[in-house]
Every structure is written in C-alpha cells, then in structure tokens.
C-alpha positions as CSV (number, residue, x, y, z in Angstrom):
1,M,0.0,0.0,0.0
2,S,1.4,3.4,-0.9
3,E,2.0,6.1,1.6
4,A,-0.7,8.2,-0.1
5,T,-3.4,5.5,0.4
6,Q,-2.5,4.8,4.0
7,S,-4.7,6.7,6.5
8,K,-2.9,8.5,9.3
9,P,-4.2,7.9,12.8
10,K,-6.4,10.7,14.1
11,F,-8.1,11.5,17.4
12,M,-11.9,11.6,17.0
13,A,-14.8,12.6,19.2
14,E,-16.3,9.1,19.2
15,M,-13.1,7.4,20.5
16,S,-13.2,6.0,24.0
17,V,-10.8,7.6,26.5
18,R,-9.0,4.3,26.5
19,Q,-8.5,4.4,22.7
20,V,-7.2,8.0,23.1
21,L,-4.7,7.0,25.7
22,D,-3.6,4.0,23.6
23,L,-3.0,6.0,20.4
24,H,-0.3,8.3,21.8
25,P,1.9,8.1,24.9
26,E,1.4,11.8,25.7
27,A,-2.4,11.9,25.2
28,G,-2.9,11.6,29.0
29,L,-0.9,14.7,29.5
30,V,-3.1,16.6,27.1
31,L,-6.2,15.4,28.9
32,T,-4.8,16.4,32.2
33,G,-4.0,19.8,30.8
34,Y,-7.8,20.2,30.3
35,H,-8.4,18.9,33.8
36,L,-9.9,15.6,32.4
37,G,-8.7,12.9,34.7
38,G,-5.6,12.9,36.8
39,C,-7.2,14.1,40.1
40,S,-9.5,12.4,42.5
41,H,-12.6,14.5,41.9
42,C,-12.5,14.5,38.1
43,G,-11.5,10.9,37.2
44,V,-12.9,9.9,33.8
45,N,-14.3,6.6,32.8
46,Q,-12.1,5.1,30.1
47,F,-15.1,3.6,28.4
48,E,-16.7,6.9,27.8
49,T,-16.1,8.7,24.5
50,L,-14.0,11.8,24.3
51,Q,-17.2,13.7,23.4
52,Q,-19.1,12.5,26.4
53,V,-16.2,13.4,28.7
54,C,-15.9,16.9,27.2
55,N,-19.6,17.5,27.4
56,A,-19.8,16.3,31.0
57,Y,-17.0,18.7,32.1
58,G,-17.9,21.6,29.8
59,I,-14.6,21.4,28.0
60,P,-14.6,22.5,24.3
61,L,-14.3,19.3,22.3
62,D,-12.7,21.1,19.3
63,A,-9.9,22.4,21.4
64,V,-9.1,19.0,23.0
65,L,-9.2,17.3,19.6
66,S,-6.9,20.0,18.1
67,S,-4.4,19.6,21.0
68,L,-4.5,15.8,20.7
69,N,-4.1,15.8,17.0
70,D,-1.1,18.2,17.3
71,L,0.7,15.2,19.1
72,L,0.3,13.2,15.9
73,E,1.8,16.0,13.8
74,A,5.0,16.3,15.9
C-alpha cells in the first residue's frame, strides 16, 4: 500500500478515552491539561467517549481534539 493511500491515525470525538490513551503516549498529559482525569474529583471513565467526557465537564471538544491531533503531527 502506498503512503498516499494509508490513512494516518487521528483522534476523533467518538473514540473512547482508553483508545485516546492507547493512540499516543502523551495523550494523557493533554487530557490532564484540560483537567480531564488525573485528580480524585475528576476521574474519567475510560469507556466513555471523548465527546461524552468533554460534554460532562464543559470542555470544548474542538480544542481538545486539536491539541491531541497536534501530538500526531509532531
């Protein structure tokens, strides 16, 4: 398969938090930067989607996705 036909990985709203964390080793740091997980009062369920978590905590999904996808560009 040529490089042009291979799809690059991308973070998407419907991914579970577990899938997000598995896709890139620094994804957890990005989520923590938005106060999603990492502390006792805002732990996130790893089976929820990124969109569900952002909606629950009032975090702009587009900003989180942009930050996560920046990891894949680096």
